[in-house]
N, CA, C and O of each residue as an XYZ file, in Angstrom:
376
protein
N      49.833    -81.424    -68.207
C      50.350    -80.483    -69.181
C      49.868    -80.850    -70.587
O      49.468    -79.975    -71.355
N      49.906    -82.133    -70.919
C      49.442    -82.548    -72.247
C      47.961    -82.258    -72.438
O      47.533    -81.848    -73.517
N      47.186    -82.473    -71.388
C      45.751    -82.177    -71.477
C      45.531    -80.691    -71.723
O      44.670    -80.314    -72.518
N      46.302    -79.846    -71.048
C      46.140    -78.399    -71.228
C      46.567    -77.978    -72.632
O      45.994    -77.045    -73.194
N      47.564    -78.650    -73.207
C      47.952    -78.344    -74.585
C      46.809    -78.673    -75.544
O      46.530    -77.908    -76.468
N      46.151    -79.803    -75.325
C      45.005    -80.173    -76.160
C      43.863    -79.179    -75.987
O      43.229    -78.770    -76.959
N      43.609    -78.798    -74.744
C      42.552    -77.816    -74.478
C      42.888    -76.497    -75.157
O      42.013    -75.856    -75.740
N      44.153    -76.089    -75.083
C      44.585    -74.855    -75.732
C      44.334    -74.876    -77.230
O      43.890    -73.880    -77.802
N      44.617    -76.007    -77.870
C      44.366    -76.122    -79.316
C      42.872    -76.005    -79.619
O      42.476    -75.348    -80.582
N      42.056    -76.642    -78.799
C      40.602    -76.561    -79.001
C      40.120    -75.129    -78.803
O      39.337    -74.615    -79.602
N      40.590    -74.489    -77.738
C      40.196    -73.104    -77.452
C      40.595    -72.195    -78.607
O      39.825    -71.325    -79.014
N      41.808    -72.398    -79.136
C      42.275    -71.545    -80.229
C      41.491    -71.756    -81.516
O      41.512    -70.898    -82.398
N      40.810    -72.872    -81.636
C      40.027    -73.123    -82.846
C      38.623    -72.517    -82.757
O      37.855    -72.580    -83.717
N      38.296    -71.939    -81.618
C      36.970    -71.368    -81.379
C      37.088    -69.879    -81.061
O      38.128    -69.419    -80.591
N      36.034    -69.141    -81.317
C      35.976    -67.735    -80.921
C      35.260    -67.637    -79.590
O      34.413    -68.473    -79.272
N      35.593    -66.626    -78.814
C      34.901    -66.394    -77.549
C      35.869    -66.073    -76.430
O      37.085    -66.206    -76.568
N      35.299    -65.650    -75.324
C      36.096    -65.327    -74.145
C      36.054    -66.493    -73.164
O      35.166    -67.344    -73.218
N      37.032    -66.509    -72.271
C      37.175    -67.617    -71.331
C      37.103    -67.143    -69.894
O      37.542    -66.045    -69.551
N      36.544    -67.990    -69.079
C      36.543    -67.819    -67.631
C      37.143    -69.100    -67.059
O      36.732    -70.200    -67.428
N      38.112    -68.959    -66.159
C      38.783    -70.120    -65.580
C      38.506    -70.129    -64.085
O      38.820    -69.171    -63.380
N      37.912    -71.227    -63.605
C      37.520    -71.336    -62.200
C      38.184    -72.543    -61.555
O      38.170    -73.644    -62.104
N      38.765    -72.320    -60.382
C      39.363    -73.405    -59.620
C      38.478    -73.775    -58.442
O      37.817    -72.919    -57.855
N      38.472    -75.066    -58.101
C      37.628    -75.578    -57.022
C      38.410    -76.583    -56.182
O      39.384    -77.171    -56.652
N      37.980    -76.776    -54.943
C      38.545    -77.799    -54.066
C      37.411    -78.652    -53.511
O      36.234    -78.327    -53.668
N      37.787    -79.741    -52.864
C      36.791    -80.487    -52.096
C      36.694    -79.833    -50.716
O      37.308    -78.791    -50.483
N      35.940    -80.424    -49.815
C      35.698    -79.810    -48.506
C      36.722    -80.213    -47.445
O      36.585    -79.835    -46.282
N      37.743    -80.975    -47.831
C      38.778    -81.312    -46.853
C      39.480    -80.040    -46.413
O      39.907    -79.247    -47.252
N      39.602    -79.837    -45.118
C      40.316    -78.642    -44.665
C      41.773    -78.706    -45.113
O      42.452    -79.708    -44.890
N      42.237    -77.665    -45.727
C      43.634    -77.577    -46.146
C      44.184    -76.291    -45.575
O      43.718    -75.201    -45.910
N      45.155    -76.416    -44.731
C      45.748    -75.228    -44.116
C      47.239    -75.433    -43.960
O      47.714    -76.506    -43.588
N      47.944    -74.386    -44.253
C      49.358    -74.295    -43.931
C      49.575    -72.851    -43.502
O      48.618    -72.088    -43.376
N      50.800    -72.485    -43.282
C      51.061    -71.108    -42.849
C      50.585    -70.081    -43.877
O      50.157    -68.985    -43.515
N      50.662    -70.438    -45.148
C      50.340    -69.471    -46.195
C      49.208    -69.895    -47.119
O      48.889    -69.177    -48.066
N      48.601    -71.038    -46.865
C      47.645    -71.576    -47.822
C      46.389    -72.076    -47.135
O      46.430    -72.524    -45.989
N      45.271    -71.997    -47.843
C      44.012    -72.610    -47.425
C      43.271    -72.995    -48.710
O      43.815    -72.827    -49.801
N      42.054    -73.503    -48.602
C      41.331    -73.941    -49.795
C      41.040    -72.797    -50.764
O      40.974    -73.013    -51.974
N      40.868    -71.592    -50.247
C      40.636    -70.452    -51.134
C      41.859    -70.194    -52.003
O      41.743    -70.024    -53.216
N      43.017    -70.166    -51.381
C      44.241    -69.930    -52.159
C      44.555    -71.104    -53.078
O      45.022    -70.910    -54.200
N      44.298    -72.323    -52.603
C      44.538    -73.501    -53.432
C      43.670    -73.468    -54.688
O      44.162    -73.724    -55.786
N      42.399    -73.157    -54.536
C      41.509    -73.120    -55.703
C      41.903    -71.997    -56.663
O      41.837    -72.164    -57.880
N      42.308    -70.869    -56.117
C      42.754    -69.759    -56.959
C      44.048    -70.117    -57.673
O      44.221    -69.795    -58.849
N      44.960    -70.785    -56.965
C      46.219    -71.216    -57.585
C      45.957    -72.205    -58.715
O      46.637    -72.162    -59.741
N      45.000    -73.078    -58.545
C      44.640    -74.016    -59.620
C      44.186    -73.251    -60.860
O      44.618    -73.549    -61.974
N      43.328    -72.281    -60.664
C      42.826    -71.499    -61.796
C      43.963    -70.734    -62.474
O      44.038    -70.694    -63.702
N      44.841    -70.133    -61.683
C      45.965    -69.382    -62.253
C      46.933    -70.302    -62.990
O      47.495    -69.917    -64.016
N      47.130    -71.499    -62.482
C      47.993    -72.467    -63.158
C      47.438    -72.799    -64.541
O      48.186    -72.858    -65.517
N      46.133    -73.013    -64.621
C      45.499    -73.284    -65.915
C      45.646    -72.078    -66.840
O      45.911    -72.233    -68.032
N      45.474    -70.891    -66.293
C      45.639    -69.657    -67.072
C      47.034    -69.603    -67.690
O      47.177    -69.394    -68.895
N      48.060    -69.790    -66.862
C      49.435    -69.704    -67.353
C      49.720    -70.763    -68.413
O      50.400    -70.483    -69.400
N      49.207    -71.976    -68.218
C      49.448    -73.034    -69.206
C      48.739    -72.741    -70.522
O      49.290    -73.005    -71.591
N      47.534    -72.203    -70.461
C      46.820    -71.861    -71.693
C      47.526    -70.740    -72.445
O      47.685    -70.809    -73.663
N      47.945    -69.716    -71.723
C      48.640    -68.593    -72.363
C      49.973    -69.067    -72.939
O      50.336    -68.703    -74.058
N      50.692    -69.873    -72.177
C      51.955    -70.423    -72.668
C      51.728    -71.282    -73.909
O      52.599    -71.378    -74.774
N      50.564    -71.900    -73.988
C      50.222    -72.729    -75.140
C      49.688    -71.950    -76.327
O      49.319    -72.547    -77.338
N      49.639    -70.631    -76.225
C      49.261    -69.811    -77.366
C      47.902    -69.147    -77.305
O      47.530    -68.441    -78.241
N      47.147    -69.349    -76.234
C      45.855    -68.674    -76.102
C      46.110    -67.201    -75.781
O      46.880    -66.889    -74.873
N      45.479    -66.316    -76.507
C      45.634    -64.875    -76.279
C      45.075    -64.523    -74.902
O      43.898    -64.754    -74.625
N      45.921    -63.969    -74.049
C      45.489    -63.673    -72.682
C      44.346    -62.668    -72.629
O      43.633    -62.608    -71.627
N      44.154    -61.883    -73.677
C      43.045    -60.926    -73.696
C      41.692    -61.621    -73.794
O      40.658    -61.016    -73.512
N      41.698    -62.885    -74.192
C      40.444    -63.652    -74.272
C      39.990    -64.138    -72.905
O      38.828    -64.507    -72.730
N      40.887    -64.142    -71.945
C      40.567    -64.653    -70.612
C      40.069    -63.490    -69.764
O      40.832    -62.589    -69.414
N      38.789    -63.520    -69.442
C      38.162    -62.393    -68.754
C      38.081    -62.574    -67.249
O      37.882    -61.604    -66.517
N      38.232    -63.815    -66.775
C      38.132    -64.058    -65.333
C      38.968    -65.276    -64.959
O      38.950    -66.299    -65.644
N      39.700    -65.142    -63.855
C      40.413    -66.258    -63.233
C      40.033    -66.201    -61.761
O      40.352    -65.230    -61.075
N      39.349    -67.240    -61.267
C      38.804    -67.167    -59.908
C      38.890    -68.512    -59.197
O      38.906    -69.574    -59.820
N      38.947    -68.427    -57.875
C      38.906    -69.613    -57.034
C      37.649    -69.604    -56.181
O      37.253    -68.561    -55.661
N      37.026    -70.755    -56.037
C      35.777    -70.863    -55.295
C      35.866    -71.798    -54.094
O      34.854    -72.083    -53.453
N      37.074    -72.278    -53.784
C      37.278    -73.212    -52.670
C      36.274    -74.356    -52.785
O      36.138    -74.961    -53.849
N      35.571    -74.651    -51.695
C      34.609    -75.767    -51.700
C      33.168    -75.280    -51.810
O      32.241    -76.018    -51.474
N      32.969    -74.052    -52.275
C      31.640    -73.440    -52.263
C      30.728    -73.844    -53.412
O      29.521    -73.614    -53.342
N      31.276    -74.441    -54.468
C      30.460    -74.872    -55.612
C      30.818    -76.316    -55.975
O      31.399    -76.561    -57.033
N      30.478    -77.266    -55.112
C      30.866    -78.651    -55.383
C      30.168    -79.219    -56.620
O      29.004    -78.923    -56.890
N      30.898    -80.027    -57.347
C      30.303    -80.732    -58.483
C      29.425    -81.872    -57.984
O      28.383    -82.169    -58.569
N      29.856    -82.506    -56.898
C      29.105    -83.601    -56.279
C      28.648    -83.111    -54.907
O      29.312    -83.357    -53.901
N      27.522    -82.425    -54.874
C      27.038    -81.822    -53.629
C      26.732    -82.863    -52.558
O      26.863    -82.577    -51.368
N      26.332    -84.050    -52.957
C      26.000    -85.102    -51.987
C      27.236    -85.646    -51.275
O      27.121    -86.255    -50.211
N      28.416    -85.430    -51.856
C      29.670    -85.898    -51.250
C      30.708    -84.787    -51.341
O      31.484    -84.748    -52.296
N      30.736    -83.883    -50.365
C      31.648    -82.746    -50.413
C      33.124    -83.131    -50.458
O      33.963    -82.309    -50.827
N      33.453    -84.377    -50.086
C      34.845    -84.816    -50.102
C      35.220    -85.536    -51.401
O      36.357    -85.983    -51.551
N      34.289    -85.650    -52.329
C      34.532    -86.376    -53.579
C      35.672    -85.744    -54.376
O      35.809    -84.522    -54.438
N      36.476    -86.602    -54.977
C      37.596    -86.129    -55.792
C      37.120    -85.258    -56.956
O      37.842    -84.360    -57.388
N      35.925    -85.511    -57.462
C      35.397    -84.726    -58.586
C      35.215    -83.253    -58.228
O      35.133    -82.406    -59.117
N      35.152    -82.946    -56.953
C      35.014    -81.549    -56.530
C      36.324    -80.780    -56.666
O      36.321    -79.549    -56.684
N      37.443    -81.497    -56.762
C      38.749    -80.864    -56.976
C      38.943    -80.741    -58.485
O      39.277    -81.716    -59.158
N      38.733    -79.549    -59.002
C      38.718    -79.414    -60.455
C      39.012    -77.992    -60.900
O      39.019    -77.049    -60.109
N      39.253    -77.879    -62.193
C      39.368    -76.594    -62.871
C      38.300    -76.582    -63.953
O      38.165    -77.543    -64.709
N      37.552    -75.506    -64.025
C      36.554    -75.335    -65.084
C      37.031    -74.240    -66.029
O      37.433    -73.160    -65.596
N      36.983    -74.531    -67.305
C      37.301    -73.539    -68.327
C      36.017    -73.335    -69.117
O      35.591    -74.206    -69.876
N      35.416    -72.180    -68.929
C      34.123    -71.876    -69.548
C      34.328    -70.898    -70.698
O      35.050    -69.910    -70.561
N      33.694    -71.173    -71.822
C      33.815    -70.305    -72.984
C      32.472    -69.661    -73.290
O      31.452    -70.341    -73.399
N      32.487    -68.352    -73.426
C      31.300    -67.599    -73.840
C      31.503    -67.205    -75.297
O      32.438    -66.475    -75.627
N      30.631    -67.688    -76.156
C      30.786    -67.424    -77.585
C      30.005    -66.204    -78.046
O      30.195    -65.728    -79.165
N      29.133    -65.700    -77.195
C      28.389    -64.496    -77.529
C      27.368    -64.692    -78.631
O      26.899    -63.723    -79.227
N      27.026    -65.927    -78.903
C      26.106    -66.155    -79.999
C      24.879    -66.812    -79.543
O      23.987    -67.081    -80.348
């Protein structure tokens, strides 16, 4: 939560639109209502809600998406913890 507050302050000091992407590692995650697709999407939505709650104008956020394990940060190790992440991308249009 503290990290998201800091990110929110940085985002608010800049102009541009935001895209929030959630990711998982390749470990199979399944429950009755959840899988890696929903988990990654939930991560992205959680970041969205925290940023908006922290004062980021929701109109600046143009995309909230989950990618499951399809875009690993560490392709050589699909199970790496670094693959479980949220990306907040800013387009400044300049």
